[in-house]
C-alpha positions in Angstrom: -28.0 -9.1 3.5 -28.1 -9.8 -0.3 -24.6 -8.2 -0.6 -23.4 -10.5 2.2 -24.8 -13.6 0.5 -23.4 -12.5 -2.8 -20.0 -12.0 -1.2 -20.2 -15.4 0.5 -21.0 -17.1 -2.8 -18.3 -15.3 -4.6 -15.8 -15.9 -1.9 -16.7 -19.6 -1.6 -16.4 -20.2 -5.3 -13.0 -18.5 -5.1 -12.0 -20.7 -2.2 -13.0 -23.8 -4.0 -11.1 -22.9 -7.1 -8.0 -21.9 -5.1 -8.1 -25.2 -3.3 -8.2 -27.0 -6.6 -5.1 -25.0 -7.7 -3.4 -25.7 -4.4 -4.2 -29.4 -4.7 -2.8 -29.6 -8.3 0.4 -27.9 -7.1 0.7 -30.2 -4.1 0.1 -33.4 -6.1 2.6 -32.5 -8.8 5.2 -31.3 -6.3 4.8 -34.4 -4.1 5.5 -36.6 -7.0 8.4 -34.6 -8.4 10.2 -33.9 -5.1 11.2 -36.2 -2.2 10.0 -35.8 1.4 13.4 -34.6 2.3 13.4 -31.8 -0.3 10.0 -30.7 0.7 11.0 -30.9 4.4 14.0 -28.7 3.7 11.8 -26.0 2.2 9.3 -26.3 5.0 11.9 -25.7 7.7 13.5 -22.7 5.9 10.3 -21.1 4.8 8.8 -21.4 8.3 10.9 -18.5 9.7 10.1 -16.3 6.7 6.4 -17.0 6.8 6.1 -16.3 10.5 7.7 -12.9 10.1 5.6 -12.2 7.0 2.6 -11.7 9.4 4.2 -8.4 10.5 4.5 -7.0 7.0 1.3 -4.9 7.3 1.1 -4.6 11.1 -2.7 -4.8 11.0 -3.0 -2.0 8.4 -5.3 -4.2 6.3 -7.6 -5.1 9.2 -7.6 -1.4 10.2 -8.9 -0.4 6.7 -11.6 -3.1 6.8 -12.8 -2.3 10.3 -12.9 1.5 10.2 -16.4 2.9 9.8 -15.1 5.7 7.5 -11.8 5.9 5.7 -10.0 8.8 4.1 -7.1 9.5 1.9 -5.0 10.3 5.0 -5.9 7.0 6.6 -5.0 5.0 3.5 -1.7 6.8 3.2 -0.9 6.2 6.8 -1.8 2.5 6.4 0.6 2.4 3.4 3.3 4.1 5.5 3.0 1.5 8.3 3.2 -1.3 5.8 6.3 0.1 4.1 8.2 0.6 7.4 7.4 -3.0 8.5 7.9 -4.8 5.2 11.2 -3.3 4.3 12.5 -3.5 7.9 11.6 -7.2 8.1 13.3 -7.9 4.7 16.5 -6.6 6.3 16.1 -8.7 9.4 15.5 -11.9 7.4 18.7 -11.4 5.5 20.7 -10.8 8.6 19.2 -13.9 10.2 19.7 -16.2 7.2 23.1 -17.4 8.0 22.5 -18.1 11.7 19.3 -20.1 10.7 21.3 -22.1 8.2 23.9 -23.0 10.9 21.2 -23.8 13.5 19.4 -26.3 11.2 22.6 -27.4 9.3 21.0 -26.3 6.0 23.7 -24.5 3.9 21.2 -23.6 1.2 18.9 -21.7 3.5 20.2 -18.2 2.9 19.4 -18.3 -0.9 15.9 -19.7 -0.3 15.3 -16.9 2.3 16.6 -14.3 -0.1 14.1 -15.4 -2.8 11.2 -15.4 -0.4 11.9 -12.1 1.3 12.1 -10.3 -2.1 8.3 -10.3 -1.9 8.5 -8.1 1.2 9.7 -5.1 -0.9 6.5 -4.9 -3.0 4.2 -6.2 -0.2 2.8 -2.7 0.8 1.4 -2.2 -2.7 -0.3 -5.6 -2.5 -1.8 -5.7 1.0 -3.3 -2.2 0.9 -5.3 -2.5 -2.4 -6.3 -6.1 -1.3 -7.7 -4.7 2.0 -9.7 -2.1 0.2 -11.2 -4.7 -2.0 -12.1 -6.8 1.0 -13.7 -3.8 2.7 -16.0 -3.3 -0.3 -16.6 -7.0 -0.5 -15.5 -7.0 -4.1 -14.7 -10.7 -4.1 -15.2 -11.0 -7.9 -12.0 -9.0 -8.5 -10.2 -10.9 -5.7 -11.2 -14.1 -7.4 -9.7 -13.1 -10.7 -6.5 -12.0 -9.1 -6.1 -15.0 -6.8 -6.8 -17.6 -9.6 -4.4 -15.9 -12.1 -1.6 -15.7 -9.5 -2.2 -19.3 -8.4 -1.9 -20.5 -12.0 1.3 -18.6 -12.4 2.7 -20.1 -9.2 1.7 -23.6 -10.3 3.2 -23.4 -13.8 6.4 -21.7 -12.7 7.0 -24.1 -9.8 6.7 -27.1 -12.1 8.9 -25.6 -14.8 11.6 -24.8 -12.2 11.4 -28.4 -10.8 11.8 -29.8 -14.3 14.8 -27.6 -14.7 16.3 -29.3 -11.7 16.1 -26.5 -9.2 14.8 -28.8 -6.4 13.4 -26.9 -3.3 14.4 -23.6 -4.8 11.5 -24.1 -7.2 9.0 -23.7 -4.4 10.5 -20.4 -3.4 10.7 -19.1 -7.0 7.2 -20.2 -7.8 5.8 -18.5 -4.7 7.7 -15.2 -5.4 6.6 -15.1 -9.1 2.9 -15.6 -8.0 3.3 -12.7 -5.5 4.8 -10.4 -8.1 1.9 -11.2 -10.5 -0.5 -10.1 -7.7 1.4 -6.9 -7.4 1.1 -6.2 -11.1 -2.6 -7.0 -11.3 -3.7 -5.0 -8.3 -1.9 -1.9 -9.5 -2.8 -2.1 -13.2 -5.7 -4.1 -14.5 -7.5 -4.2 -11.2 -6.3 -0.9 -9.7 -8.5 0.3 -6.8 -9.9 3.8 -7.1 -9.3 4.6 -3.4 -5.6 3.4 -3.6 -3.0 5.9 -2.7 0.7 5.5 -3.7 2.2 8.3 -1.6 2.8 7.0 1.9 2.4 9.1 5.1 4.4 8.5 8.2 2.2 10.6 10.5 -0.7 9.5 12.7 0.6 6.0 12.8 -0.4 5.3 16.4 -4.1 4.9 15.5 -3.2 2.0 13.1 -0.5 0.4 15.2 -2.7 0.3 18.3 -5.0 -2.2 16.6 -2.3 -3.6 14.4 0.1 -4.7 17.1 -2.6 -6.9 18.7 -4.1 -8.3 15.5 -0.7 -8.9 13.8 0.6 -10.5 17.0 -2.3 -12.9 16.8 -1.6 -13.8 13.2 2.1 -14.2 14.0 1.3 -16.5 16.8 -1.2 -18.5 14.8 1.4 -19.0 12.0 4.0 -19.9 14.6 1.5 -22.5 16.0 1.1 -24.0 12.5 4.8 -24.2 11.7 6.0 -25.2 15.1 6.2 -28.9 14.2 8.4 -28.1 11.2 10.7 -26.0 13.3 11.0 -28.4 16.2 11.2 -31.6 14.2 13.6 -29.9 11.8 15.9 -29.3 14.8 15.4 -32.6 16.6 14.9 -34.9 13.6 15.5 -35.1 9.9 14.1 -33.2 6.9 12.4 -36.5 6.0 10.4 -36.4 9.3 9.5 -32.8 8.6 8.3 -33.7 5.1 6.1 -36.6 6.4 4.5 -34.6 9.2 4.2 -31.6 7.0 2.4 -33.6 4.4 -0.1 -35.0 6.9 -0.6 -31.6 8.5 -0.8 -30.0 5.1 -3.5 -32.4 4.0 -5.6 -31.5 7.0 -5.0 -27.8 6.5 -6.0 -28.1 2.8 -9.4 -29.5 3.8 -10.1 -27.2 6.7 -8.9 -24.1 4.9 -11.0 -25.1 1.9 -14.1 -25.4 4.1 -13.7 -22.1 5.9 -11.7 -19.8 3.5 -14.8 -18.6 1.6 -16.9 -17.9 4.7 -13.9 -16.7 6.7 -13.1 -13.9 4.3 -16.7 -12.5 4.8 -16.8 -13.2 8.5 -15.0 -10.1 9.8 -16.9 -7.5 7.7 -20.2 -9.3 8.5 -19.6 -9.5 12.2 -18.5 -5.8 12.2 -21.8 -4.9 10.4 -23.8 -6.9 13.0 -22.1 -5.0 15.8 -22.6 -1.6 14.2 -26.3 -2.3 13.7 -26.7 -3.5 17.3 -27.5 -7.1 16.4 -27.3 -10.1 18.7 -23.7 -11.3 18.6 -24.5 -14.5 20.6 -27.2 -15.5 18.2 -24.9 -14.7 15.2 -22.2 -16.9 16.8 -24.4 -19.9 17.4 -26.1 -19.7 14.0 -22.8 -19.3 12.2 -21.4 -22.4 14.0 -24.5 -24.4 13.5 -24.8 -23.8 9.7 -21.1 -24.0 8.9 -20.2 -27.0 10.9 -23.1 -29.1 9.5 -20.8 -29.3 6.5 -17.3 -29.0 8.1 -17.6 -31.7 10.7 -18.9 -34.5 8.4 -16.2 -33.7 5.8 -13.4 -33.8 8.3 -14.7 -37.1 9.8 -14.9 -38.8 6.4 -11.5 -37.5 5.5 -10.1 -38.9 8.7 -11.3 -42.4 7.9 -10.2 -42.3 4.3 -6.9 -40.4 4.7 -4.7 -43.3 3.5 -6.4 -44.0 0.2 -6.8 -40.2 -0.5 -3.1 -39.6 0.3 -2.1 -42.5 -1.9 -4.3 -41.4 -4.7 -3.1 -37.8 -4.6 0.6 -38.0 -3.6 1.7 -41.6 -4.1 2.6 -44.5 -1.8 5.9 -42.8 -0.8 3.7 -40.6 1.5 1.9 -43.5 3.3 3.5 -42.6 6.6 1.6 -39.3 6.6 -1.8 -41.0 6.6 -2.0 -41.9 10.4 -0.9 -38.4 11.2 -3.6 -36.9 9.0 -6.3 -39.1 10.4 -5.5 -37.9 14.0 -5.1 -34.3 13.0 -8.6 -34.3 11.4 -10.0 -34.6 15.0 -7.7 -31.7 16.0 -9.0 -29.6 13.1 -12.7 -30.5 13.9 -12.3 -29.3 17.5 -10.8 -26.0 16.3 -13.1 -25.3 13.4 -16.2 -25.3 15.6 -15.0 -21.9 16.9 -14.0 -20.7 13.4 -15.6 -17.3 14.0 -13.9 -16.5 17.3 -11.2 -14.2 15.9 -13.5 -12.2 13.8 -15.8 -11.6 16.8 -12.9 -10.5 19.0 -11.6 -8.1 16.4 -15.0 -6.7 15.6 -15.7 -6.2 19.3 -12.3 -4.3 19.7 -10.8 -7.1 21.8 -7.8 -8.3 19.7 -5.7 -8.9 22.9 -7.9 -11.9 23.7 -6.9 -13.4 20.3 -3.3 -12.8 21.1 -3.5 -14.5 24.5 -5.3 -17.5 22.8 -2.6 -17.9 20.1 0.2 -17.4 22.6 -1.0 -20.2 24.8 -1.4 -22.4 21.7 2.2 -21.7 20.6 3.6 -22.5 24.1 1.5 -25.7 24.3 2.5 -26.8 20.7 6.2 -26.2 21.5 6.0 -28.3 24.7 4.1 -31.1 22.9 6.6 -31.2 20.0 9.7 -31.2 22.2 8.4 -33.8 24.7 6.6 -36.2 22.3 9.0 -36.2 19.4 11.0 -39.2 20.9 7.7 -41.1 21.0 7.1 -40.5 17.3 5.2 -38.2 14.9 1.9 -39.9 15.7 2.3 -39.0 19.4 2.8 -35.4 18.4 -0.4 -35.5 16.5 -2.3 -36.8 19.5 -0.7 -34.0 21.6 -2.2 -31.5 19.2 -5.7 -33.1 19.7 -5.4 -32.6 23.5 -4.4 -29.0 23.0 -7.5 -28.4 20.7 -9.9 -30.1 23.2 -8.7 -27.8 26.0 -9.0 -24.8 23.8 -12.5 -25.7 22.6 -13.8 -25.8 26.2 -12.0 -22.6 27.2 -13.4 -20.7 24.2 -17.0 -21.6 25.3 -16.3 -20.0 28.7 -14.8 -16.9 27.1 -17.8 -16.4 24.7 -20.2 -17.0 27.6 -18.6 -14.1 29.5 -18.2 -11.7 26.5 -21.4 -12.2 24.5 -23.6 -14.1 27.0 -23.3 -17.2 24.8 -26.1 -19.7 25.7 -24.1 -22.9 26.4 -27.3 -24.9 26.1 -28.2 -23.5 22.6 -24.6 -23.8 21.5 -24.3 -27.4 22.8 -27.6 -28.3 21.1 -26.4 -26.9 17.8 -23.1 -28.8 18.1 -24.8 -32.1 19.0 -27.1 -31.8 16.0 -24.0 -31.4 13.8 -22.3 -34.4 15.6 -25.4 -36.4 14.7 -24.9 -35.4 11.1 -21.3 -36.4 11.4 -22.1 -39.9 12.7 -24.7 -40.5 10.0 -22.2 -39.5 7.3 -19.5 -41.7 8.8 -21.6 -44.9 8.8 -21.4 -45.7 5.0 -17.6 -45.0 4.9 -16.9 -47.2 7.9 -19.0 -50.0 6.3 -17.1 -49.5 3.0 -13.8 -49.8 4.9 -15.0 -53.0 6.6 -15.9 -54.8 3.4 -13.2 -53.2 1.2 -10.1 -52.8 3.3 -8.7 -49.3 2.6 -5.2 -50.4 3.3 -5.3 -53.0 0.5 -8.0 -51.7 -1.9 -7.5 -49.6 -5.0 -7.1 -46.0 -3.9 -8.7 -44.6 -7.1 -11.8 -46.7 -6.6 -12.2 -45.8 -2.9 -11.8 -42.0 -3.5 -14.1 -42.0 -6.5 -16.8 -44.0 -4.7 -16.7 -41.7 -1.6 -16.7 -38.5 -3.7 -19.6 -39.7 -5.8 -21.8 -41.0 -3.0 -21.3 -38.8 0.0 -22.7 -35.5 -1.3 -26.1 -37.1 -1.9 -26.0 -39.0 1.4 -25.1 -35.8 3.2 -28.0 -33.8 1.6 -30.4 -36.6 2.3 -29.7 -36.5 6.0 -29.8 -32.7 6.0 -33.3 -33.0 4.7 -34.4 -35.9 6.9 -33.1 -34.3 10.1 -34.6 -31.0 9.1 -31.3 -29.2 9.6 -31.3 -25.5 9.1 -28.6 -25.6 6.5 -30.9 -27.5 4.1 -33.4 -24.6 4.2 -30.6 -22.0 3.8 -29.2 -23.8 0.7 -32.4 -24.2 -1.2 -33.9 -20.9 -0.1 -30.8 -19.2 -1.5 -31.3 -21.0 -4.8 -35.0 -20.2 -4.9 -34.3 -16.5 -4.2 -31.7 -16.3 -6.9 
């Protein structure tokens, strides 16, 4: 358990620092490029990013999940990744011109060429990365991620200053990826890493990989569906505005769960191998994590306008109502943040695929039907999807791990109480100092300075289990 706690701490620190780097990049880019330019990149990159989920075909998850790994298994995993990555690079280039015609974006092929260049070296990034995750060596992963994020940030800004517009985003991403390739194969080379691929015994990997990769593909498709549909039905400006609101929500939710999420799969797998109670682990994980996640998302929802103004400028005001609504969407989804890890650890990846496939279909329908009613209507449509999904996942977990609905509901209600208590001062602040008219800097600084202490106070007063976990960890260290 000490190793797990250490991994969580390391991973959480990395997550925080990565979010800082991502925030800096977003702030600078949002002030240097127009919504239309960012929307153009979002539409074009969506197709590439969706296909990128198939680069490894689950080879990384396979290496993390296997009880024992050998040289042969690592070489076979590398072989699968090479076949998929290089094949997808060819498919992307063949599809570049049709995509450009479909969206009426003549610059799309060059952007896609820059992005798909990373597919060539991807096998020698994803495999060593998976081996480090398996060993929970998140210290090295922290160094690699931060270095590459800094390279991406600096190079993107330089290219924008040079006048390369949306090409700068593709070039910055690619340079950061190439830096990761160099670091993982030189300075931070993994001892277990094999460089000679094997193309035999691939069925064992692809059996798991098809399901897990399909799930990630569908999840990415769900996330970029608004960009793709709005890009076809509307303008790149609309795409940029919705993408900014959606991206702001993703920035917060990813920052909350990224650190814990990286440790989730290896931890759940270890609980299963040791014969632990999966239902108890699911409830406890949700209870502890969402005591932080739900209040943060609620406060962010109320304060989205001043935060967006402070970070990105008033030209992005139209994204604030979208972000406020999507915070509720994110809150409903984040309660079940462990679901995928549990399904993979239990050897049931097909359930994840079904979940994500239904989400993609629902998102596509919502975007097509509600776009004429406006971007805000699409955001509310996503909330409805998330509510239905939230209820269905409770039923699924009840059937698979005998989840106690009463205990899960009690844990969720306690976290909702924490959420309401944390919302009260922000709502009062907004009442007496109108967020639409007030100084964005003053509002953001006040909330950031006050809320952590207010949150901790209520953790203590309500005797929430997370308070004990936080301070017992400090005492033991």
